[in-house]
N, C-alpha and C positions, 0 to 999 in steps of 0.2 A: 280512664276509668274512673267513676265516680266512687269515691269510698263509702258515702252513705248507702248506695245501691248495693254494692258488693256486701256491706256489712249486714244490712237487712236480710239479703238473699242467701247468706251464709247462715243466719240466725234461724231464719225461717225453715230453711233446708234440714238444718241439723234436728230442729224442733218435730218436723213431720217424720223425720225417720226415728222418732221416739228417744232421741238422745235428750238428757235431762236439759230443760229450759234454762236452767242457771248455767250449765256449761255451755250452751248454745249462745247466750247473751254475752258471756267473758270471750269465747273465742270469736264471735262477730266483732266484738269491740277491738280486740287485738288485731284481726285482719283490716278493719277499717281504719284504726289508726295507723298501721303501717303503710297502707295504701294511700292514706291522706297526708304521708309525708312526716308523722312522727315518728321518732326513735321507740325502742321498746320501753326506755325509761319514762319517755314523756307521755306515750300511751298509758302506761301503768299509773302514773302521777295523776293524769286526767281521770282514769277510771276510779282512783282512790278518792280523788276530790269530789267525786260525784256520788260515791255511794252513801254518804251520809244523808243524803236527800231522801233514801228510801227507808232509812232505820226505823224513824218516827212510825211510820204506818205498819212496817213489819213488827215492832214491838206491840202495836195495837191489835194485830191480829193474833199474836201470840197469847196476850192477855183475854181477848174475847174466846178463844180457843179453850183456855182453861175454865172459863165461866160456862162455855157451852157443855163441857164435859161434866162439870158440877151440876148444872140443871138437869142434866142426863140422869142423874143418881136421884133426884128428887121424885120421880114416879110421874112429873106432869107429861114428859114424852110419850109413856104407855097409855095414860089416860086419854091424851089428845088423839093418839092413833086409835084406840079403841072407839072412841066417840064418832070419828069419822068413818071408821069400818062400819060402824053399826048403820050408817046411812045407806049402805049397800042393801041392807035387809037380809034375810036367810037365804033367799033365791039368788041374790046378786045377778040379776039379768043383764043382758048386753046394754040394755038402754039405761038402767039404773047406774051401772058402770060407768057409762060415757056422762051421765048428768054429773056425777060425783067428780069424774076426772076433770071436766071442764070447769067445774065450781072451784075445784083445787088451783087450777092454774090460773082462774080469774083472780082468786083471792091472792095468790102469790103475786100477780101482776100489780094489783092494787097496792100491796103492801109496798113493793118496790117502787112504784110511783109515788106514794106517799113519802118514802124516804129521802126523795129528791127535793120536795116542795113543801108538803104540808107538815112532816116532823123529819126535818133536814138531818137524819143520822146516817145516810149514805148506805155504806155496805155494812154497818154494824149489826143490822139485824140478823143478817144471813146466817152466822154461825149458831145462832141463838134459834131461829124460827125452823130452817130447812132440815137439819139432822133428825128432830123429832117426826117430821113428816115423811121421811125416806120408808119407814114401815108401810105406811099407806100406800105410798107410790108404788112399792113392789106388789102390794096388793091388788091394786088397779092396773098393774103391768104397764105403768106410764113410762114413757120413753123420757129419760131425763135431759134428753138433749133439747126437747121441747121445753122443759123448766128452765134450762139453761138460756134458751131464746128469751123467754118469757121475763127471766131476771134482768138479762143485760137490757133489753128495751126499757124496762122500768128505771134501770139505772142510768141510762143514757138519753132517751128522747125527752122526759119531762125538762131537764135543764136546758135543753137546745131550744125548748118553744115556749116554756112559760117563766116569766120573770119574777119568780118568788123562790125563797129558800136558795138551793145552790143555782138554781135559774137566774136569780138577781146578780150572783157573783159572776156566773158564765157569761150572760148576755150584756149586762150592764158593765160591771166593773172590769171585765177582761175584754170581751168581744168589741164593745162598743168603744171602750177607751182607747184600746190599742189601734183600731181602725182610723179614728179621729186623730190620734197622735201621728200615725203614718201618714195621714191624707191631709195634715193641716197646711203643709208647704204645698200642696198640690191642689188647694181649694176643693176639698172633697170634706163634707160634713155629715155625720149620720144622727139622725134623731134616735131617740129610745123606741119610739112606736114603730120604726122600720126595721128592727132587728127581728122581733118574733114573727113579723109578716114574711120577711125573708127566708127565714129558717122553716116556715110551714111546709114548703116544698120537699125538702130534704125529709124531714120527719114524717111526711106523709109516705116517701118511699120506705122509710122503717117500718112503717106500720103494715104497709103491704108484704114486706118480709116476714113480720110476726105472723100474719095471716096463714101465709105459705108454710111456715114452719110449724105452726099448731094443727092446722088442719088438712095439710098434704103431707109434708117432708116426714114427719115424726108423729103421725097418728096412729101408725100400727102398733100393736101390743110389744113389749120387749121385756124379757125376764131377767131378773136380779136375783141372785141369792139372798136370803134372808139373814141379816146379821144384827146382833145387839149393839146398837151405836153406843149404848152407855158403857159396854165393857170392852169394845173393840180396841180402844187407845188407852185401856188402864191396865197396865202390867201386873199388877198384884191384886186383880180384883178376885174375888171367890165367889162363883155362883149361888152359894148358899147365903151369901150375904145380902142378896137382893131381894127387897121387900116390895109388897104392894104398896102403892101410892097411899098416903094418909093426908088427913086435913090439913095439918100443920105443915107438911112438907110442900103441899100444893100452894097454901097461902104464903109461905116464905118465897117459893118460886116465883110467883106473880109480883110480890114485894120487890124481890131482887132484880128481876126484869125492869120493872118500872123504875127503880132507883138508878139502875145502869144507865137507861137512855136518857132520864131526867138529868143525871150528873153530867151526861156527854152534853146535852142541850146547854146546860148552864155553864159548863166551863169550856166546852169544845174540844174536850179530850176523850178519845175511845179508850186510852189507857187508863185513866182515872174511873170512868164509869164501870170497866170490866173488873178492875180492883175491888170497887166498892160493892159490886154485886157478888163477887166471889166470897167476900168477907161476911156479907150478910147471910149467905147459904150456909157458911161455916158457924156462925152465931146461931141459926135457926135449927142447928143439929141435923142438917141434910146429910152431913158425913163427918166422921170423927177428925177431930183435929191431927191426929197422927196419921190420917189419910190425906192431909192437905198438900203436903208436897208431892206426892205420887201423882194426885189428880191435876195439880199445876202442871207439873213436868208432863204429863200425858197430853193435856190440852196444848200445851206449847209445841210439843213434838207433832201434834197433829196438823198444826199451821205452820210448821218450820218451812216446808217447801214453798209456800206462797210467800213468806217473808223474804226468804232469800231470793226469790224471783224479783221482788219489788227492789231490793237492794241492788242486785245486779243491774236491773234495768235503769237505774238511777245513774250507775256508773258508765252503761252503755251510752246513755244520751250525753253525758259529759264529754265522753270521747268524740261523739259525732260533731258536738258542737266546736271541740277543740281543734278539729281538722280543718274547718272552715268550708268544707266541701257542700254544705246545705246551700249556701248562697251561690256557688258554683253550679251545684245541680239546676238550680231554677234559671241561671243566666244562660247556661248551655242549652237549656228546653227552649227558651225564647228564639235563639238562634235558628232553630228548625221550624218555628211556628209561621212566621212570615206575616201575613196580615189576615190570617183566618181566625177569626174569634172562636168559632166552635170549636176548632183544634186547640186554640188557645185554651179556652176553659176546660177542655179534657185533659190536657197536659198538666196544667196548674193542679188539678185534683188527683191526678196521678203522682205527681211529684209530693204532693201532700201526703198521699198514702205511704210513700216511701220514708217521709220524714217522721211520720206520726207513729208508722207500724212498730218502729223499735223503741220509740220514746215511751209510748203507750199511754199519754195523759193529754187530754186536748187543751186542759187549764194551762199547763205548762208549755205547750208548743205555739200557742196564739201569738204571744209576743213574738217569736222567731218568724211565724208564718206571714203574720200581718206587715211586719216590716219589709218583707220581700214581695208579697202578693198585690199589696194596696197600689204601690207605684205601676207594677204591671198591669194591673186591672184599668187603671186610668189611663195609661198609654195604650191599650186596646179599645178604650171607649166604653168598658163596661158601665153601667148605670149603678146608683149608689146601692140598690137593692140587691143587684147581680154581685156585687163586690163581697157585701155582706154574706151572701149565700156562698160564694166561692171559699171566702176565708173560715167561716163558720162549719160548713161542710169538710173542707180539708183538714180542720182540727179535730172535729168529730170521728173522722176514720181511724184515728189513734184509739178513742175508747171502745169503739163497736166491735173490733175483731182482732185486737192485738194480743199476742201471747204473754205481754207485760203489762197489760191495763187491769186496773182493778175492777172494771166492769166484766171481765171474763174470769180473773182470779178470785173474785167474791163469790160468783156462782159454784166455781170449782171447791172453795173452801167448805162449802155447805155440802154439796151433792157427792163429794169424795170422801167423806168420813169414814165410810166402809169400803174404800179401795175399789170401787166399781164404776168410777167416772173418770176418765182419762182427761186431763186439762187441754191438752192439743186437740184431740180427735173428737172430743164429746162436747167441749166448751168454745174453742177458738174457731176451729174450722165451721161449725154450724152457725156461728155468729157472723163470722166473716163473710159466708156465702149469703146469708139471709139479711144482712144489713149493710156491710160494706159496698157489695156490687149494687143494691138499690140506691145508696148514697151517693155512689158516683153518678149512676145514671139520672136519678132526679135532681141531684146538684147541678150537674150539666144542664139539664131541663130549665131549671131556676136561671142559671146564668145566662142563658140565651134568650129566655122570654121576660123576665122581669126588667 
């Protein structure tokens, strides 16, 4: 029995049973480590060695959470909500609601796409942009699962296709470099122009999944309870202390947001960007200095679960690597394939799914997958374009629908600030169904046709 398969099944099974994802990752890592031949001490050692890899991102989320709560005190969210609701008009007819709903979904999608290529801030915009829009979504009775699918598509598909921003890192610095490194001894060489061309077919599958999610699966109205996001996460907030938005508060909010994103682009640090934005709001009088500790703590608590999931996922990945069963999984699959290229492509993608589902990051799993899959692809006679499609798609499966991926954790962090959006059932399951299944199908199609 392969340790990776068992560990992932345990983790996913516990998560679907509504057990905490953190607990599921820890238990899955322990089970996988023991089945993989590691002792309890070795398993815990590997887990502890890996948790540091997620600490930086977890702290960044906590800082952005504090910044988001501070922004909510400025009055900007209320102003934004009222302006968007005003688009509905007095009668709020069904047609007008539909127009505003799809305008909102389209805007969120465009911002998410821009966060990967045009203004590469990745998930940093979500805790700032999405919570103020929840009131509007409630008014429109918009199913948040559709929003989660739009966000995940925008966070994943652009870097798989467009070689700018994070796409330049993924396609050129990681995917292209690792395939050429693994294929050098085998006579396989990939050019830059081939990579986006090969990834176009899998991304087309994701686009189809997005259309199905928005226009079919989650088009029906869904009701949510109205909650004041500005006060939900602040323990010592007093309702009488809430004021209407004023010009100074709105100006400082915009300045803080621009400064936070600008600092991140300049330094590459979401942590520093969030801290600068929080400090500017304090200096601008958005909240009193003695309230700063409460606000900061509340924002960090709002993002605590997301951070712990990321930390635990890094430990899980470290244990899976330590077992050595990732390579075993691939080679054992080869033994049952024979000379069937179609079956080979399908099994390679399914193996990639199991490898990346627990690790949750396409960027960090490509070196593992490329080193194993490239020799297999050459052995089975796949073309260079098909090899790129297989490796790239197998890696992307981890980002598109994993409980531990920041492409699903990010949407949850924004949509669940009022505790009405479940990470597994409202983010992970919808994105897995609408993206991972098409990715496997279209990735297989690309492998046998290119």
